[in-house]
N, C-alpha and C positions, 0 to 999 in steps of 0.2 A: 528590353532586350536589344535596343538599338546600339548599345555599347557593350554587348556581351564580351567583346574582345578585350576590354580594359581589365587587366589583371587576370585574364584567362590563362589556362595551362594547355598548351598545344603539344601533341605527341607526334614526332616526326617518324614517318614510315618510309623506308627505302624499298620500293616495290620488289626489286630483284631478290631481296634478302629477308622478307618478312614471313611469307608462307607460300610454298609451292603446292598448288592444288592439283595440277595435272601430271605431276611426276617427271617433268623434263629437267628438273634441277634448277629452274629459275622461278622465283616468286611471281605471283600473278594477282590480278584483281579479285578473282574468286577466293583465293587464299586469304587476302586481306579482309574481305567481307566476313569470312569464317572466323577470323580472329579479332574482329572489332569489339567483341565482348570483353576481351582482355583490357583494351584501352579504356572502355567505359567503366569497367570494374576497378581500374586504378583510381578513377575520379577525375579524369581529364575532361576538358571542355571541347576540344577540337582535335582533329587529326589532319596533319599536313602530309600530302603525298608528293614525294619526289617524282620526277618526270616519268610518265607512262606513255608518252606520245610516240607516234611512228618515227623510227630512227634507225640508222645503220649501226648505232651503238659504238661509235668510235670513242665517245666520252660517256658511255653508259646512259644514254637518253638525254644528255644535255646538248645533243646535236640533233635538232628536230627537223624532220623532213616533211611532216604534215602536222600542223598545229591544231587540227580539228578531228583527230582520229586517235585510236588506241593502237599501239604496236601489237601485232599478233602474238608476240611472246607473252604479253600481259593479258590478252583477252580481246574483248569487243566493247563498243560503246554501250551495248546493252548490259554488259558486265559492270561497266562504270555506273550506269544508272541504278543498278541493283545495289551497288556499294553505297551510293549516296542515300538511297531509300532506307537501307538498313542502319546506316549511321544516324540518320534523323530519328528513326524509331528509338535508338539507344540514347538520344539526346546529345549526339556529337555533331558539331559543325564540321564541314569538309572544306579544307583549304588545299588548292592545288598549285603546283609550281607553274610559273610562266617564264620561259627562257627566250626573251624577246630581243636581247642584244645581238644575237647571232643565230644563224640557222645551220643546218648541215649543208655541206657542199653538194649533197644529193637532193636538196630541195629543188623542185622544178623552177623556182624563180631564179636561183643562182645558176642553174644550167642555162637558162635563157640569158641572164645577165652577162655571162662570160662569152657568149657567142660573138659579139661585136660591140661597138660603141654606140650603136644607134637603135637597138631594139627597145621595146617598151619597158623592159626591166633593167636597162643599161645602167641607170643611176640609183638602183635600189640597194646596191652594196657599195663599199668604199673602194674606189679604184683610183690609181694615180700613175702618171708617167714616171719612169725611172729618172734619176739624175743623169747628167750627161755622161758620167763614167759607168752607168749601168747599175749603180747601187740603189737601194731603196730610197724613198722620198725623205725619210728621217730615221732617227735612231730608236724608234719605239720597239719595245721588247714584248714578246709573248709570255704570258704567265707560265706556259708549258715549255718554255725554252726556245732560244733563238730569236731571230727577227720576227716582228709582228707583221711582216710583209712577205707575201709569196708571189713569185713571178708566174704569170699566166701567158703562154705563148699564143693563145687565141686572140687576145686583145692587145698583146704586146704592152701590158701594164702590170703593175703590182696590185694585189688586193690585200686589204687589212683584216687581220684576225687577232683579237686579244688572246685567244686560246689556241686550239689546234689549227693546223693549216686546213683541216676539214671543217672548221667552224668559222666561215666568213662573217664579218660584222655587217649588219644592216646599216644603211645610210639614213639615220634619223633626221638629217637635214632635209631630206626629201619628204614633203608632207604626205605624199601618197603612201609611204611606208608607215607613217604614224596612223593614218586613217585605217589602213589594213589591219594593223595590230589592235586598234580599237574593235574592229569587227571580230577578231579572234577572242578578245576578252568577253565580248557580249555573247559569243557562241556558248561559252561555258557557263556564264551567268544565267543565260536562258535555260540551261540544262539543270540548274539547281544548285550549283556550288555556292558556298557561303563566303568565299574569299580567295585571294591569291597571295602566294609568296613569290616575289619578284627576284629572280636570280641576278646577281651582279648589278644591283639597281643604280649604281653610280657610273656605269660604263656606257650607257646608251649613246651619248653624244661625244664626238671627238672634236678637237680644235679644227675649225674649218681651214685655218691657215697652215695646218700640219707642222706646227713648230715642234722642234725636238724637245724631249723631256730632259731637264737638268739632272745632274748626278744627285744621289741621295746625300743630304747634308748631315745625317746623323752619324755620330761616332759609335762604332761597333767594336765589340770585344773580340769577335772572330769573323772570318770571312763568310760572306753569304754563299749558300749552296746553289742559289738560283740567280742568274744575272738580272732578272726582273726586279729583284729587291735592291739592286744597286742604283736604281733611278727614283726620282721624285716625280710622280706621275700627275703633273699639273696640266698636260695638254692631251695625252692619249685618253683621258677619262676626266671625271669630276668637272664637267663643263656646266655653266649656269643654265643652259637650255634644259638640262636634266630636270631642274626644279619646275619648269613650266610643264613638262611632260608628267611629273608627279601630280600637278594640279589638274591636268586634264583627266588623269586616271581617277582622281578623287571625284570629279564631276560624273564620270561614267558610273562609279560605284553608287553615287547618289541616286541613280535611277533604279537601283536595286536595294531597297531598304534592308538593313540588317546584315549587309555584307561588310567585309573588312579586308584590309591589305596589310602586308608586312614586307619590308624590303631587306634584302641582304646587302649590308654595306661592305663592299670589297675594298677596304682601305686600311693601310697600316700606319698612316701618319696622323690623320685627324679624325679617326673613326667616331669617337664619342661626340665631337662637335657636329659632325655631319649627320649622325643619327638624329640630333636635335633639329638640324636644318630640314631634313627630309620628312620629319613628322610635325613640322609647324602647322598651325591651323590651315586647312584647305589642301593639305598634301597627304602623305601616307598616314594611316592610322597608327602604325608602330614600325619599328625598325630594329634590327639586331646587327651586331658586328662580331668580329672574332676576338674582341678585347679580353673576354673572360675565358678564352680557349687556349691560353698559354700555360706556362709552367709556374707562374707566380701564385702562391697560395698563402698570402699574408693579409692580415687585417688592413694594413695601410693601402694595399693594392685594391681590395674590394671597396673600401671606403672612398678612395680617390676616384674610382670610376663612377660610382653611383652619385657622389656629390658633384662631380664634374658635369654629369648629364643634367641633373635637375637644376643646377645653378645656371647652366648655359641655355637650357630649353625648358623653362617652367611650364610652357604650354605644349611641349612635345610628349611623346610616350615611348619608352624603350621596351624591347623584348630581350630578356636575358637568357643566355644559354651557356652551358659549360662544355658541351660536346655537340658534334653533328657529323654528317657523312664525309666531311673534308679534313677532320683533325684527329689526332690521337685521343682515344677515350680518356676522360679525366681520371678514372680509377687507375689507369696506367701512368698518366702524367704526374699525378700528385701522390703516388704510392709512398714516397719517402716521408710524407707528412702524416701517415697513418700508423697506428699501432697494429692494425690489421687491415686487410682489404675491405672487410665488411664494415668495420668501424668507420673508415674513411668514406666509403660509399654512402652509408647512412647519414653521416654528417653533411656530406656534399648535397644530398637531397634536401635535408632540412634547411641548409643554408640558402640555396637558390630559391626554395619555395617560400622563404620569408622576405625576399627582396621586393621592393616597390617597383611595380611594372608588370608586364606580362612575362610568361615563362614558356620556354620550349624545351621539352625533354627529347632526347635522342633514343630511339628504340634500343632496349637492352640496358640502359643505364639504371633502370629500376631493379635490375638483377645484380648490380655491381660488376657488370661485364667489363672485361679488359680487352685491349687490342690483341689480335691474333698474330703470332710471329709467322711470317711467310717468307719462303725462299723466292729468289728472283724468278725462277721458272713457274711459280704459282701465281704471279701477279698478272692482272689484266689491265690495271690502271695506267694510262700513258704517262701520267705525272710520276708515278712511282718507278716505272721502267726507265724513263728519260733521266731521272736524277738519282738512280740507285748508286750508292746506298743511302744518300741523303739529299734533300730532306725526305723523311719517311713519306711514302705515298698514302693513298686513301683506301686501298683494299683492306688494310689491317683492321680498320674500324667498320668495314662494310660486310664482314662475314655474316652468315645467316643467323637469324634469331633462333634461340635454342629453347624449345618448348618442353622437352622431356629428355630422359637419358637414353632413349632408343638410338639406333643408328641414324646418323645425321641430325640428331636432336629433335626429331619430329618435324623438321623443316620440309623434307620431301619424302615421299613414299615410293613404293615399288622399286624399280631398278634405277631411279634417278640419282645422278651424281651432282651434288651442289656445285653451283658455278664457282664458288670459293669454298675451301674446305672448312669443316667443323672439326676443331681439334680438341683434345681432352681438357685443357684448362677452361675453354669456353663451354664445353659440354657439361662440365660440372656445375655451371651456373645456369641451370634451367628453371623454367617457370614452375613446373610440377614439383620440383624438389623444395621450392620456397613457399609455394602457396599454402596459406593457413598455418605456417610455422612462425610462432611468435619470435620476434627479434631478427627475422630474416630481412635482407635488404628490401625484398619485394613488399613485405608487410609493413616495413617502416615507411616506404613511399606511400602506400595506401593510407597509413595513419596520418602522415604529414599532409597529404593532399586533402584529406577530410578536414583536418584542422584549418588549413588555409581557406577552404571553402566556407567554413562556419565562422571564422574570425574575420569580420568585416574590415578590420584595420590592416589585415595582411593582403587581401586580394583587391582592395579598393584604392582610392586616391590618397589614403592616409600618408602623411609625410614621414620621412625618415630623419631621426636625430641621432647622430653617432656620438658615442661616449668616448672620452679620452682615457683609454685603458692601455696598459703595457702589452707589448707583443708577448705572446702570440694570441692574445684574447681580442676578439672582435665583439663589440656590443653596440646595439642600436635600439632605439625606441621607435616603434611604429604607432602613430596616432597620439592623441592627447587626452587628458582627463581620465575618467574612470575606465574608459575602453582601451587605454594605451597598453601596449604589450612590449616588454623587454625581450629582445632576442639576443642570446648569449652563446658564444662559440669559442672553444679552445682549439685553435687550428694547429695543433701539434700533438706528438705522441707522448708528451710528458705532462705531469700533473701541475696545475697552477691553483693557488689559493688566494681568494680575495676576501676583503672585509666588506660587509654589507649592512646597510640600514634601509628600511622602507620597502623591502620585498614583501608583498602581501600574500600571494599565493602562486604556486606553480600551476601552469596550464599547458595543455597540449603535450606532444611527445617530448621525450628527454633521453639522454644517454650519458652515463658515467658522471653524474652530477649529484652532489649531496649538499644540503644546507643544514647547519647545526650551530646554534648559539652565536649567530652573527658572522659565521664563517661559511663562505661558499667555496666548496672544493670542486674544481673542474678537472676531472680526470682526463686521460688521453682522448682526444677527439670528442670531448664533451659538447653537448648542446642542450639548451633548455629555454623555456619561455615563462615569463612571470608577469602577473599584475603588480602594480606599484601603488604605494601610498605617498602622500605628500612628503617631501623631504628626502626622497629616495637618493641613495648614494652608493657607489662602489669604489673601493680603493685597493691598491695593491698591498 
């Protein structure tokens, strides 16, 4: 069990949106605990909880004001302990977010730091004098828009924030900051968590010389919607000291056998390469990026990303995800590639669950859930509000989990009003309506998760060998010899026919696939899995 994480399937829960237990319209820990059976019943190995720590909620919990407590909107530390205990009874590991790069500006340490330049916390955040003309120290941009520097009249200096002005960055060049964050990690490990997901894992250290970031060198077909994307961030983040911090984290985890880490690679230029660097021996156990969360749904794209990772980091380990709390749901992004929403959702589930690596599922994708169309006045997300109407913000994917077809989808009871609305298209895709229904997206996920769990070549280290097949067919073999499995997908809404020799037997789930007299017909969004005989071949 020491490597339970390798090939595991983790289910991401956004606490505000999973289940409201007290009727105030916001999800909570007791609600999550009540619904853990759903996650265990899917066949997942772990649950990842997005932030539930004390916070003023300027960025919905990613602005932490107390790293060792639960925000009252979510419950108490005792509620958290009960959640962990119940998860462990169900055989689920518990991974919690750690947002260590920055705190809330309401954190008492920042309140002290901004008082003057000589207090004990003066160097715990990134402060710098203005240029002689009053401008910020350099050109660094905030992910949420505008300069990454905000003027503070108390210290007569600028402070650095990669995200909101209310999220000042810690100064990781100060060893006291690093020591204190180690204490924060140990607090939760001592409480029984099984691991951490590190937010913006490549952001911790900034260039000590404060050199300006150069312009983005990539040729783009349309203008960027966010100025942050117009720069190549080689100084504001991605510093070599980050890797030493990863190694220290791994040593900490070594004191708690059976725990694991996963990092979020916030990088648009070299994400796959950096995933490998951050998961090299002695660093993070696994890492994911946003590479598979775009609009490309082609065989060449998926093949290229997977081959790039394992060629560049044979000793590293990826976590693959198609959606999460920051991006458009993939059932919406890839809709044009499906003959129907259900067919696409079933295929996407089978596809990612056959990949080499660990897998993360975003709450609701097992229902084929789509993004919610929201008006500007319905938004709460500062990113969505600041950049309206593009790029699309994050509220659209964060709307409440839908459990049944009752008012508010069973998310909240009594007179509670959900913090984000439950609308009819999402209400129609509820758990109760799909549970036990053969062919539903939910049951197809359960079937595929069971197949992945029992097929050693799918959830283990078995290598991936891609086949040279014409678009839109993606084919690859996991493993070798008698245990090898062919994974085959038609990533389009049109039928494709292949000639085959050496297919021995179909195994596992399938959709829109037929084999007769040496002809393999892949209908729209078809997928299937086969055992192979020597001399196996597929041709157009």
